[in-house]
FIFIKE-860562 format. One record per residue (C-alpha): residue number from 1; y, x, z; chain. Coordinates in steps of 0.25 Angstrom, whole numbers, plus 5000, padded with zeros to 4 digits. Example, Ala and Ser with C-alpha at 12.3 -4.5 7.8 and 13.67 -1.06 7.14 Angstrom:
BEGIN
NUMAR, seq, Y, X, Z, mol
NUMAR, 1, 4982, 5049, 5031, A
NUMAR, 2, 4996, 5055, 5029, A
***
This chain:
BEGIN
NUMAR, seq, Y, X, Z, mol
NUMAR, 1, 4995, 5068, 4975, A
NUMAR, 2, 4999, 5053, 4979, A
NUMAR, 3, 4988, 5043, 4981, A
NUMAR, 4, 4988, 5028, 4980, A
NUMAR, 5, 4979, 5017, 4985, A
NUMAR, 6, 4982, 5004, 4978, A
NUMAR, 7, 4976, 4991, 4984, A
NUMAR, 8, 4976, 4978, 4976, A
NUMAR, 9, 4975, 4964, 4983, A
NUMAR, 10, 4965, 4954, 4978, A
NUMAR, 11, 4974, 4948, 4967, A
NUMAR, 12, 4975, 4953, 4953, A
NUMAR, 13, 4991, 4954, 4954, A
NUMAR, 14, 4988, 4964, 4966, A
NUMAR, 15, 4979, 4972, 4957, A
NUMAR, 16, 4989, 4972, 4946, A
NUMAR, 17, 5000, 4977, 4955, A
NUMAR, 18, 4991, 4988, 4960, A
NUMAR, 19, 4987, 4992, 4946, A
NUMAR, 20, 5002, 4993, 4943, A
NUMAR, 21, 5004, 5002, 4955, A
NUMAR, 22, 4992, 5011, 4951, A
NUMAR, 23, 4998, 5013, 4937, A
NUMAR, 24, 5011, 5016, 4942, A
NUMAR, 25, 5006, 5027, 4951, A
NUMAR, 26, 4997, 5033, 4940, A
NUMAR, 27, 5010, 5033, 4932, A
NUMAR, 28, 5017, 5040, 4943, A
NUMAR, 29, 5007, 5051, 4944, A
NUMAR, 30, 4998, 5047, 4954, A
NUMAR, 31, 4984, 5050, 4949, A
NUMAR, 32, 4974, 5039, 4946, A
NUMAR, 33, 4964, 5046, 4956, A
NUMAR, 34, 4975, 5045, 4967, A
NUMAR, 35, 4976, 5030, 4966, A
NUMAR, 36, 4966, 5020, 4972, A
NUMAR, 37, 4967, 5006, 4967, A
NUMAR, 38, 4960, 4997, 4976, A
NUMAR, 39, 4958, 4982, 4975, A
NUMAR, 40, 4956, 4974, 4987, A
NUMAR, 41, 4946, 4964, 4981, A
NUMAR, 42, 4936, 4976, 4981, A
NUMAR, 43, 4941, 4983, 4993, A
NUMAR, 44, 4935, 4983, 5007, A
NUMAR, 45, 4944, 4986, 5019, A
NUMAR, 46, 4935, 4997, 5023, A
NUMAR, 47, 4936, 5004, 5009, A
NUMAR, 48, 4951, 5003, 5008, A
NUMAR, 49, 4953, 5008, 5023, A
NUMAR, 50, 4944, 5020, 5019, A
NUMAR, 51, 4952, 5023, 5006, A
NUMAR, 52, 4965, 5022, 5013, A
NUMAR, 53, 4961, 5031, 5025, A
NUMAR, 54, 4955, 5041, 5015, A
NUMAR, 55, 4968, 5042, 5007, A
NUMAR, 56, 4977, 5042, 5019, A
NUMAR, 57, 4968, 5054, 5025, A
NUMAR, 58, 4969, 5062, 5013, A
NUMAR, 59, 4975, 5076, 5017, A
NUMAR, 60, 4987, 5075, 5008, A
NUMAR, 61, 5002, 5073, 5009, A
NUMAR, 62, 5002, 5065, 4995, A
NUMAR, 63, 5006, 5051, 4997, A
NUMAR, 64, 4997, 5039, 4998, A
NUMAR, 65, 5002, 5025, 4992, A
NUMAR, 66, 4994, 5013, 4997, A
NUMAR, 67, 4998, 5001, 4990, A
NUMAR, 68, 4993, 4987, 4992, A
NUMAR, 69, 4996, 4974, 4983, A
NUMAR, 70, 4990, 4961, 4988, A
NUMAR, 71, 4990, 4951, 4999, A
NUMAR, 72, 4994, 4955, 5013, A
NUMAR, 73, 4995, 4949, 5027, A
NUMAR, 74, 5001, 4953, 5040, A
NUMAR, 75, 4989, 4961, 5043, A
NUMAR, 76, 4985, 4968, 5030, A
NUMAR, 77, 4981, 4967, 5015, A
NUMAR, 78, 4974, 4955, 5012, A
NUMAR, 79, 4963, 4958, 5002, A
NUMAR, 80, 4958, 4944, 5001, A
NUMAR, 81, 4957, 4931, 5010, A
NUMAR, 82, 4948, 4939, 5019, A
NUMAR, 83, 4950, 4954, 5019, A
NUMAR, 84, 4963, 4961, 5025, A
NUMAR, 85, 4965, 4975, 5026, A
NUMAR, 86, 4973, 4976, 5038, A
NUMAR, 87, 4986, 4984, 5039, A
NUMAR, 88, 4981, 4990, 5052, A
NUMAR, 89, 4968, 4995, 5045, A
NUMAR, 90, 4978, 5000, 5033, A
NUMAR, 91, 4986, 5008, 5044, A
NUMAR, 92, 4973, 5014, 5049, A
NUMAR, 93, 4968, 5018, 5036, A
NUMAR, 94, 4981, 5025, 5032, A
NUMAR, 95, 4983, 5032, 5045, A
NUMAR, 96, 4975, 5045, 5043, A
NUMAR, 97, 4981, 5057, 5036, A
NUMAR, 98, 4996, 5062, 5034, A
NUMAR, 99, 4999, 5057, 5019, A
NUMAR, 100, 5011, 5048, 5017, A
NUMAR, 101, 5007, 5034, 5013, A
NUMAR, 102, 5015, 5023, 5007, A
NUMAR, 103, 5009, 5009, 5008, A
NUMAR, 104, 5014, 4998, 4997, A
NUMAR, 105, 5011, 4985, 5003, A
NUMAR, 106, 5013, 4974, 4992, A
NUMAR, 107, 5008, 4961, 5000, A
NUMAR, 108, 5013, 4951, 5009, A
NUMAR, 109, 5016, 4956, 5023, A
NUMAR, 110, 5016, 4970, 5019, A
NUMAR, 111, 5025, 4976, 5030, A
NUMAR, 112, 5015, 4971, 5040, A
NUMAR, 113, 5008, 4984, 5037, A
NUMAR, 114, 5019, 4992, 5044, A
NUMAR, 115, 5015, 4986, 5057, A
NUMAR, 116, 5001, 4991, 5056, A
NUMAR, 117, 5005, 5005, 5051, A
NUMAR, 118, 5015, 5005, 5063, A
NUMAR, 119, 5004, 5001, 5073, A
NUMAR, 120, 4995, 5012, 5068, A
NUMAR, 121, 5007, 5022, 5069, A
NUMAR, 122, 5007, 5026, 5055, A
NUMAR, 123, 5019, 5035, 5053, A
NUMAR, 124, 5031, 5030, 5045, A
NUMAR, 125, 5033, 5044, 5040, A
NUMAR, 126, 5019, 5044, 5033, A
NUMAR, 127, 5017, 5029, 5029, A
NUMAR, 128, 5026, 5020, 5021, A
NUMAR, 129, 5025, 5005, 5018, A
NUMAR, 130, 5031, 4998, 5006, A
NUMAR, 131, 5029, 4983, 5008, A
NUMAR, 132, 5031, 4971, 4999, A
NUMAR, 133, 5034, 4962, 5011, A
NUMAR, 134, 5038, 4961, 5026, A
NUMAR, 135, 5027, 4959, 5036, A
NUMAR, 136, 5031, 4944, 5037, A
NUMAR, 137, 5033, 4942, 5021, A
NUMAR, 138, 5025, 4938, 5009, A
NUMAR, 139, 5027, 4944, 4996, A
NUMAR, 140, 5024, 4940, 4982, A
NUMAR, 141, 5020, 4955, 4979, A
NUMAR, 142, 5026, 4964, 4969, A
NUMAR, 143, 5030, 4976, 4977, A
NUMAR, 144, 5021, 4986, 4970, A
NUMAR, 145, 5025, 4981, 4956, A
NUMAR, 146, 5040, 4981, 4960, A
NUMAR, 147, 5039, 4995, 4965, A
NUMAR, 148, 5032, 5001, 4953, A
NUMAR, 149, 5042, 4995, 4944, A
NUMAR, 150, 5054, 5001, 4951, A
NUMAR, 151, 5047, 5014, 4953, A
NUMAR, 152, 5044, 5015, 4938, A
NUMAR, 153, 5059, 5011, 4935, A
NUMAR, 154, 5064, 5021, 4945, A
NUMAR, 155, 5071, 5009, 4954, A
NUMAR, 156, 5071, 5008, 4968, A
NUMAR, 157, 5061, 4998, 4975, A
NUMAR, 158, 5068, 4986, 4981, A
NUMAR, 159, 5057, 4976, 4984, A
NUMAR, 160, 5053, 4969, 4997, A
NUMAR, 161, 5055, 4975, 5010, A
NUMAR, 162, 5061, 4989, 5010, A
NUMAR, 163, 5051, 5000, 5014, A
NUMAR, 164, 5053, 5000, 5030, A
NUMAR, 165, 5041, 5007, 5035, A
NUMAR, 166, 5040, 5021, 5032, A
NUMAR, 167, 5054, 5024, 5027, A
NUMAR, 168, 5060, 5037, 5030, A
NUMAR, 169, 5075, 5037, 5030, A
***
């Protein structure tokens, strides 16, 4: 059964976006118990790393969705003005196990994540990244709501940079 870890940044608009994604996943048949909704304001980097590692390590072939909506930098998810969850740490946390993992990164500099995944040697056959912006770009956000709207209307998603990391032709 699919599983999701949804992480909201430190602003109300990010929490609203993640709430919308959670509702969409529930309507799509992902059980409430399979969705972890985390708020960066109340989240330590160590707890996030542990939850991600535990989910990635599950002995299952069911896909894992990790979605972040918040502020980003070239180095990671900016939880606030002080705390950053570095992409290298994210790559380490997701490395264990064999289950397929998709990361939706709705933040500025979102594709900077790909460099950390490549340095860690994460397989493009196991990992996919959907990013709201290139590594050198900022974004006004809106990737996750756009994807939800298009999925619910059975439309293709054409927003931001194309999925370039993890594409299987």
